[in-house]
C-alpha angles and dihedrals in degrees: 000000000000127000089240092070089066101032090055093062100044137057105248121180115226091245090056099052094089090051091048092052092047093054094042086059090050101040102019134251092258094055089052089051091050092051093046091052091047092052093044089067087067097047138066093199130055118293115244126226089239090059090051093047091048092049090053091050092046092050091050092052090053092048092053092053093046090051090052096050096040085053089052091051091049091053091046094052092048092048094045094053097041094046091051101041108026106129093013106062088143086077093056127079102234131205115233092252096051092044090052092048091053089070087073109015142046117256093262091049091046091054090047091055096058131081123258090254091054090047091054088049090054091048089055088064092062118101118272091252092051092050091050089050095045096047097035093233138124092229134013126217116200088209090059090051088052088053090058089054091054091046090052092050092050092049091052091057091066097224135129110289109176095086098041127109115228137183110303116265115193129206095027097112092240137088101296099233097041127112088243092057090048092050090052088048090056089046089054091056096052125090111269095249091049091049089065094057092041092054092046092052094045092049091048091059089082094057123105113248126189111250127178096190104134096230098049117108127208114292110260111163120181106233096220094066096052115119115211130180110208 
């Protein structure tokens, strides 16, 4: 697909054309088109290239933070189960995969060998009180845990997330299938002290930061796509 397909639908200053071409080589023309069309739904006038470039940068910042905190949650689940049941796995309801791994590995090693989705599946077999303790919540919905798995998978694909529809997450105060609702869902499964730092980092994604990278344009973030945790 040619650069022109994208440049024809956005306002692009002459000094930004080189940057636009550079990033279309990196991220693809079609992804730029997708982002431009997504942003256009929030504007009466024509979307600018700087707005597209900023949305891509903003989205990437969010993905990096999600990757970090989902990784934290993965480590926490593994540690919680292994600390509680190491040496007494007969007291734990095991998934087939973990049970099979225990023929060769310790419990911690067995949990380290499985995927995040399988780890969530094993956490579902904990008692209700253990799940409330692990996920720092008064009640635990397995559907909401499944939503975290899908969010993690989407983050790992390194593609634009803001426009995507995810698994529905209820009681978040946002459109159930939105990225925002899924971010709040992850927030709700983190320990309370970790939630504070997570919210602070997510909110900071919208802030302008000085950047001297030659291909970066001026920061121009459309307000309607900003995700904020209150």
